[in-house]
C-alpha positions in Angstrom: -45.2 26.3 9.1 -43.3 27.9 11.9 -44.3 31.6 11.9 -40.5 32.7 12.2 -39.5 30.8 9.1 -42.4 33.0 7.3 -41.3 36.0 8.9 -37.5 35.1 7.8 -38.7 34.3 4.1 -40.5 37.3 3.7 -37.8 39.7 5.3 -35.5 38.1 2.8 -37.5 38.6 -0.1 -38.0 42.2 0.5 -34.4 42.9 1.4 -33.3 41.2 -1.9 -36.0 42.6 -4.1 -36.5 46.1 -2.4 -33.3 47.0 -0.6 -30.5 49.3 -1.3 -26.7 48.6 -1.9 -23.9 50.1 -0.3 -21.6 48.9 -3.0 -18.8 51.3 -3.7 -19.5 53.3 -0.5 -17.2 53.8 2.7 -18.1 51.1 5.0 -16.4 49.8 8.3 -17.2 46.4 8.0 -14.5 44.1 5.9 -14.1 40.4 5.2 -11.1 38.7 6.9 -9.2 39.1 3.6 -9.2 42.8 4.1 -11.8 43.6 1.3 -14.8 45.9 2.1 -17.9 44.0 3.3 -20.9 45.7 1.3 -24.6 45.0 1.8 -28.1 45.0 0.5 -30.2 46.8 3.2 -33.7 47.5 4.3 -34.6 50.6 6.7 -36.4 49.0 9.9 -37.6 45.7 9.7 -40.0 45.3 12.4 -41.3 41.8 13.2 -43.7 40.7 15.9 -44.0 37.2 17.7 -46.7 36.1 20.2 -44.7 33.7 22.4 -48.2 32.3 23.7 -48.6 30.6 20.1 -45.2 29.4 19.6 -41.8 29.8 20.0 -39.8 31.9 17.2 -37.0 29.6 16.1 -36.2 28.8 12.4 -37.1 25.4 11.0 -35.3 26.0 7.6 -32.1 25.3 9.2 -31.0 24.6 12.9 -30.4 27.3 15.6 -28.6 26.2 18.4 -30.9 26.9 21.2 -28.6 26.2 24.4 -25.5 28.0 22.8 -27.6 31.2 21.8 -28.9 31.0 25.5 -25.3 30.6 27.0 -24.2 33.9 25.1 -27.6 35.7 26.3 -26.5 34.6 29.9 -23.3 35.6 29.6 -24.5 39.2 29.0 -27.6 39.4 31.2 -26.7 37.1 33.8 -22.7 37.1 34.2 -22.6 40.5 32.8 -19.3 39.5 31.3 -17.5 41.1 28.3 -14.6 38.4 28.9 -14.9 35.5 26.1 -13.2 33.2 28.7 -16.7 33.1 30.6 -18.5 32.3 27.4 -19.0 28.6 25.5 -19.3 29.9 22.0 -16.3 31.4 20.2 -18.7 33.9 18.5 -16.6 37.0 20.2 -13.2 36.0 19.4 -12.4 38.1 16.7 -13.2 41.2 18.6 -11.4 40.1 22.0 -7.9 41.0 23.0 -5.1 39.3 24.3 -6.9 39.0 27.9 -10.4 37.9 26.3 -12.0 41.2 26.9 -14.1 42.9 24.2 -14.1 46.2 26.4 -16.8 48.1 27.9 -19.4 46.6 26.0 -22.4 44.4 26.3 -22.4 42.6 30.1 -19.9 45.3 31.3 -22.7 47.9 30.7 -25.5 45.9 32.1 -23.3 45.3 35.1 -22.7 48.7 36.3 -24.5 49.8 39.6 -26.4 53.0 39.6 -28.3 55.1 41.8 -31.8 53.9 41.8 -34.6 56.6 42.9 -37.4 55.0 45.0 -36.0 51.6 46.0 -36.6 50.4 49.3 -35.9 47.4 51.8 -39.4 46.2 51.4 -39.0 46.4 47.6 -35.9 44.4 47.3 -37.5 41.6 49.7 -40.1 41.4 47.3 -38.2 41.2 44.3 -35.8 38.9 45.1 -35.9 35.0 46.8 -35.6 34.6 50.5 -31.9 33.7 50.5 -31.0 37.4 49.6 -30.4 39.1 52.7 -29.1 42.6 54.3 -25.6 42.3 55.6 -22.5 44.5 55.2 -19.6 44.2 52.9 -15.7 44.6 53.8 -15.9 48.2 53.2 -19.0 48.4 55.9 -21.5 49.3 53.0 -25.0 48.0 53.6 -25.5 45.4 50.8 -28.6 43.2 49.9 -26.9 39.8 48.6 -27.6 36.2 47.8 -26.0 34.3 50.9 -25.5 31.2 49.0 -23.4 32.7 46.1 -22.4 36.3 47.6 -23.8 38.0 44.2 -24.6 41.4 45.3 -28.0 42.7 44.0 -28.0 46.1 45.9 -25.4 48.6 47.8 -26.4 51.3 49.7 -23.9 54.4 48.9 -24.8 58.0 50.2 -28.3 57.1 51.2 -29.4 55.4 48.0 -29.3 51.8 47.0 -27.4 51.1 43.7 -28.4 48.4 41.5 -27.4 47.3 37.8 -29.9 47.4 35.1 -30.9 43.7 35.1 -31.7 43.9 38.8 -33.7 46.9 38.7 -35.7 45.8 35.8 -36.6 42.7 38.1 -37.3 45.1 41.0 -39.6 47.2 38.9 -41.4 43.9 37.4 -42.0 42.7 41.0 -42.8 46.1 42.4 -44.4 48.3 39.5 -45.1 46.3 36.9 -47.0 48.8 35.0 -44.3 51.5 34.9 -43.3 53.0 31.6 -39.7 53.1 32.5 -38.8 49.2 32.6 -36.0 49.0 30.1 -32.1 48.7 29.8 -29.5 50.3 27.5 -26.0 49.4 26.6 -25.5 52.4 24.2 -23.3 54.7 26.6 -21.7 57.7 24.7 -19.0 57.9 26.9 -17.6 54.1 26.7 -18.3 53.7 23.0 -14.4 54.1 22.2 -13.7 51.5 24.4 -15.8 48.9 23.2 -14.3 46.8 20.5 -17.4 46.2 18.9 -20.3 48.8 19.4 -23.6 47.0 20.4 -25.9 45.8 17.9 -28.5 44.7 20.3 -28.6 47.9 22.3 -32.0 48.4 24.0 -34.6 46.1 25.7 -37.9 47.7 26.9 -40.6 45.6 28.9 -44.2 46.1 29.0 -46.6 44.8 31.3 -50.4 44.2 30.4 -53.5 42.9 32.1 -55.1 40.7 29.1 -58.7 40.1 29.5 -59.7 36.8 31.0 -56.2 36.2 32.4 -55.3 35.6 36.1 -51.6 36.5 35.3 -50.0 39.5 34.2 -48.5 39.4 30.4 -45.2 40.7 29.8 -44.2 42.1 26.5 -41.0 43.1 25.3 -39.4 44.9 22.4 -35.8 44.3 21.3 -33.9 47.3 19.6 -31.0 46.6 17.1 -29.0 49.1 15.3 -27.8 46.5 13.0 -28.7 43.0 11.8 -26.7 40.5 9.7 -29.7 38.6 8.6 -27.9 35.4 7.5 -25.8 35.0 10.4 -27.5 36.4 13.4 -30.9 37.3 12.9 -32.3 33.8 13.8 -30.1 33.7 16.9 -30.8 37.0 18.5 -34.8 36.2 17.8 -34.5 33.2 19.5 -32.2 34.1 22.7 -34.2 37.3 23.4 -37.5 35.2 22.9 -35.7 33.0 26.1 -35.0 36.0 27.8 -38.7 37.1 28.0 -39.8 33.4 28.8 -37.2 33.7 31.7 -38.3 36.9 33.0 -42.0 36.4 32.7 -41.4 33.1 34.9 -39.3 34.9 37.6 -41.8 37.6 38.0 -45.0 35.0 37.8 -46.4 36.4 34.6 -47.3 35.0 31.2 -44.9 35.9 28.3 -46.9 37.8 25.6 -45.6 39.5 22.5 -42.2 39.9 21.6 -41.3 42.8 18.9 -38.0 42.7 17.3 -37.0 46.1 15.5 -33.9 45.9 13.4 -33.1 49.6 12.3 -30.7 48.3 9.6 -31.6 44.7 8.3 -29.0 43.6 5.6 -27.5 40.7 3.8 -24.1 41.0 2.7 -23.7 41.0 -1.1 -22.4 39.1 -3.1 -21.1 36.6 -0.2 -24.2 35.8 1.6 -26.8 35.9 -1.2 -26.5 32.1 -2.2 -27.0 31.0 1.1 -29.9 33.2 1.8 -31.5 31.9 -1.6 -30.6 28.2 -0.8 -32.4 28.9 2.8 -35.5 30.5 1.4 -36.1 28.0 -1.2 -36.8 25.2 1.3 -39.9 23.9 3.0 -40.6 25.0 6.4 -41.6 22.7 8.9 -44.0 23.0 12.1 -42.5 25.3 14.8 -41.4 23.0 18.0 -42.2 23.4 21.4 -40.1 25.4 23.9 -39.4 24.1 27.6 -38.1 26.3 30.2 -37.3 24.7 33.6 -40.5 25.6 35.6 -38.5 25.0 39.1 -36.5 28.1 38.4 -37.9 31.6 39.9 -34.5 33.4 40.2 -32.9 34.7 37.2 -29.5 33.9 38.4 -30.3 30.2 38.7 -31.1 29.5 35.2 -28.3 27.9 33.0 -28.2 27.0 29.3 -29.6 23.7 30.1 -32.6 25.3 31.8 -34.2 25.2 28.3 -34.9 22.6 25.8 -36.9 22.0 22.4 -39.4 19.1 21.7 -40.0 18.1 18.0 -37.5 20.3 16.4 -37.4 19.3 12.9 -35.5 21.1 10.3 -35.9 21.5 6.4 -32.4 21.0 5.4 -28.6 20.8 6.5 -26.9 23.5 8.3 -25.4 26.1 6.0 -21.6 25.6 6.6 -18.8 28.0 6.6 -20.7 31.6 6.7 -18.2 34.2 6.4 -18.6 36.9 9.3 -17.9 40.4 8.5 -15.8 42.1 10.9 
């Protein structure tokens, strides 16, 4: 049995049997037909996965690994908040006429901030040899990929400015045992300009030195304020496990524990309950094997085709026409 299946079944049963209902309360989400979208919820579901043992993907139904990876890279690599840069159509409901979802997700990760303690030597250590020091058209000193033009750092007022993703890579390469290696996309100043305020809002990276291992171990915590268990739990768990594997490979580490924290884990009632009951009645299959292109050591060289699964057998057909509350 896939461990992800075991976790999912136990979580769903717990929510259905012990959760509390929002029916009749004032709720923000609604169905496309305009009616309120009520839930049965549990506070703070915490799930732990050891990526050294198996990849956390459901076999109860198929999860589209490459599509999940595409969305992850849209946020973390492209740092985009425009649906025209994304393959899957999962954000279409929240996009405006230009395709933008506002100052959310990729926009927040892509903003450059002053970074204390960043040095020229540290940048060279953190990024591949094709990143070089040059000047941009404004006369500012920059550290950028000479093949693509992507800027990893820019010098302003005597300090290197970096975005959150590049700072994570810098810190994992230069000071891996630091306790401040994290990202957040919950910016109170910009919340009003986000078409959907972020559900997965914080990631923390923690490095450990395991006994008997020659490599450092990269552990990770994903914090979500809200989790639609039927529609998104498997997707989010899978894609952030991919992120952890990618970051570990880039930093010459081993992917270790992945902890997924959902502050409000919910099942939309009554519309999602039949599908959930169908899924948890199925017989789980063995977990597949996850493969990440071993030749890639620059996070910005990964694509959705850098990942694949082998021996992925599912317990039943995909659940069709799941309504999404908006």
